[in-house]
C-alpha positions in Angstrom: 141.0 55.1 119.7 141.4 56.5 116.2 145.2 56.1 116.5 145.6 54.6 113.1 143.3 57.2 111.6 143.8 61.0 111.5 141.5 61.7 114.4 141.6 61.4 118.2 138.8 60.6 120.6 138.6 61.7 124.2 135.8 60.6 126.6 134.6 61.5 130.0 131.5 60.8 132.0 129.7 63.6 133.9 126.4 63.2 135.7 125.3 60.2 133.6 126.3 62.1 130.4 129.1 60.7 128.3 131.1 63.4 126.6 133.0 62.5 123.5 135.3 65.0 121.9 136.7 64.2 118.5 139.4 66.2 116.9 141.6 65.8 113.8 140.7 65.1 110.2 138.0 62.9 108.9 137.7 61.5 105.4 135.3 59.2 103.5 137.9 56.5 104.1 137.8 56.9 107.9 134.2 57.7 108.7 133.2 54.1 109.1 136.0 53.5 111.6 135.0 56.6 113.6 131.4 55.5 113.5 132.2 52.1 114.8 134.6 53.5 117.4 131.8 55.7 118.8 129.3 52.9 118.8 131.8 50.7 120.7 132.3 53.4 123.3 128.5 53.8 123.8 128.1 50.1 124.2 130.9 49.9 126.8 129.9 53.0 128.8 126.1 52.7 128.6 125.4 56.4 129.3 121.9 57.9 129.9 122.8 60.6 127.3 125.8 61.5 125.1 127.4 64.8 124.0 129.5 64.5 120.9 131.7 67.5 120.3 133.0 67.5 116.7 133.8 71.3 116.6 137.5 70.5 116.3 137.0 67.9 113.6 137.9 68.9 110.0 136.4 67.3 107.0 132.7 66.8 106.4 131.9 63.2 105.6 128.2 62.5 105.1 125.9 63.8 102.5 122.1 63.4 102.9 122.0 59.8 101.6 124.9 58.7 103.8 123.3 60.3 106.9 120.0 58.6 106.1 121.5 55.2 105.8 124.0 55.6 108.6 121.2 56.6 111.0 119.1 53.6 110.0 121.9 51.2 110.7 122.5 52.3 114.3 122.2 49.5 116.9 119.2 49.8 119.3 121.5 50.6 122.3 122.6 53.8 120.4 119.2 54.9 119.2 117.7 55.0 122.7 120.3 57.4 124.0 119.5 61.2 123.7 122.4 62.8 121.9 123.7 66.3 121.4 126.1 67.2 118.7 128.3 70.2 119.2 129.6 71.6 115.9 130.7 74.8 114.2 128.7 74.0 111.1 125.9 76.3 110.1 124.5 74.0 107.4 120.9 74.3 108.5 119.6 72.1 105.8 121.8 69.2 106.7 121.3 69.6 110.5 117.6 69.8 110.1 117.6 66.7 107.8 119.8 64.7 110.3 117.6 65.7 113.3 114.5 64.7 111.4 115.8 61.4 110.0 117.1 60.5 113.5 113.7 61.3 115.0 112.0 59.1 112.4 113.7 56.1 113.9 113.0 57.2 117.5 116.4 58.8 118.2 116.5 62.1 120.0 119.4 64.1 118.5 119.9 67.8 118.5 122.7 70.0 117.0 124.3 72.8 119.0 127.0 75.4 118.4 127.4 76.0 122.2 128.6 73.2 124.5 126.9 74.7 127.6 123.5 74.7 125.8 124.1 71.1 124.7 124.9 70.1 128.3 121.8 71.8 129.7 119.6 70.2 127.1 121.1 66.8 127.9 120.6 67.4 131.7 116.9 67.9 131.0 116.8 64.7 129.0 118.5 62.8 131.9 116.0 64.2 134.3 113.1 63.0 132.0 114.7 59.5 131.9 114.9 59.5 135.7 111.2 60.3 136.1 110.2 57.2 134.0 
């Protein structure tokens, strides 16, 4: 996916956790396509949790308003999946805003700079789901 855009998507499933790696360049013109590509992958794979590694993706695409509205337009099958975002960004104000606005709609999303920490956090979320 993403072949007609300037990004590439790789996916793999490990222990009920879908890992999505996105690399390349993202622009205002391609963010909606990427967003829809990822939603389609989540619908098709139905994971218990998802790790999205955007640390090799260049270009930042959402401001606060975009993030707010993008989060509120997520389909239900996406909002119920715990998600970890792995990124090199250190924009604490945006990360905090995104995590909070996602939580306000019932989505459990957390930002990480380390993929191992993200995997461990998601493993704990999958365990919690298994206990329900």
